[in-house]
C-alpha positions, 0 to 999 in steps of 0.5 A: 361249420356243422357244429355251429349250425347245430347250435343255431338250430338247437337255440331256435328250437328252444325259443320256438318251443317256449314261445308256444308255451308262452302263448298258452300259459298264464300266471297269477304270480304278482310277486310277494314279500320276504320275512326272515327268521334266524336259524341255528347251526349256520347262523351268526358265528364270530370270525366265520363267514357263511354266504351265497347259499344254494338252492335247498333240496330235499332227499328223503326227509332231509333238506340240504343247502350248500354255501360259501364258507370262509372259516377265518374271515378277514375284515379287509376283504369284507367277507368276499368269496374270492379270498380263502372260500370253499364250498360247505354243506349243511342239513336240516330235518325241520324245513330249514330252521335248525341245521347241522353243518356236515362239512366241506364239499369242495376245496380249491383246485390244483395250483395253476388251475382256473379255480386255485384261488377260491371256490364259491357261489354253489348250486346243486342239481340232481340228474341221472341218479347223481348230484351235480355241484356247480360252482364259481372259481377264480385263480390268483391274478396273472402276473402278480409277483406274490401270487396274490388275488387283486380283484382288479376288474380287468384280468381277474376273470371267473368261470363255472365248473361242476363236481358230481357225487352219488350222494348229496353229502359227497364225496364230490369229484370234479368232472374235469380240471376245466370249467364248463362255462367261461367268459365270452371272448368279445369284450363288448359281451355282457359276460366278458369279464365275469360268469358266476352264480349258476342256477339250473332248471330242467325244461323242454328236454334241456338243462338250462343254466342261468348265470350272471355276467359282467362285461370288461367294458363295465367291470370298473363300474362294479356289481351294478353292471351285472345282468343275467344270462342263460346257457343250454345243454343236453347233459348236466355236465355240458357242453353248454351253448350260450343264449348270447345276450342278457335276459335280465338286467340289474340282476347281480344275484341269480335267483330263479325257480319254475313258476307255473309253466314259466320261470320266476326270478328276483332281480336283486339290484332293482329289488323286483320280482320278474317273470318270463313265460318262455323262460327267457324274455324277462325284459319285455314281460316286466312284472316289476313287483318291488319288495319292501325288504329284500333277500340277499343272495337267496336260494329257494327250496326247489322240489323240482331239482330232485323231481322235475316238473312241468308246472311249478308250484312257485316259491315258498321259502329258502335261505339267504344271507346277512352281509354283516361286513366280513362275518356274513351269516345265513338266515331263513326266509319265507315268501308271502304272496301279495 
């Protein structure tokens, strides 16, 4: 009972603090337009899938991005990370135009564990002198006689885990053998079937993990029923307390960043930029700034990941993907203000 009471007080503190910030802050953010350019090193490669890039960090004079890689892409799976995926990393010295692939940062977990089928959709965060690599994991379908993954929209749930290293290039070691964020047990919750795609902010003395969720009740309807949620922790490895409900609808890919004193987001399914002065209330602060051409599964260059800020400078460039059937690949984007 005391633990539950503490969690309630924690959430009330976060929301009340953010309400004050929202009342005192303004934003000139009105969205923008994406423009794209090819990159070398992690661009198109026949037979190979690179997808779902993380946010980009800068350490010294070097930029790093992490991504899902499937070395031997199989056409029937359309490049999805559930089959044969692991987490890789590349570095750049010229603001993301030319990349050198460093290698695999995280492979699948031990047999029988929650992440023994595939690990994918990574993101990165720096705190307390260490690099935290967040990732989504899935195990083979329970009860499948061949031990295969069915992606059956019922029992093939996902979870989010974290590994840690002293260097941006690893070696990364799992915090433990259990996930740090699981699906909700109540079927009606927006995240009872999938949690995925973690993106971190440090805000008001807490670590905010934004993630996407899908409900068991809407799982059969596919990604169109995906929404974004948020969870909070005092430490980057957790434990995380969920806000408890969706904060942005039609957000199949989680893409957030500090925008002024609030939080900017791109809702992929509606193809709109959105803004929340308090970091939570996107849906009553509808910006609805629609783009002509959207970035797919993007990650932005986020200086705040390695150097926390109170006021964010906004989004300028990053890495996104081209969904080229089963051979997905990565490109660079720039964001020009409207």
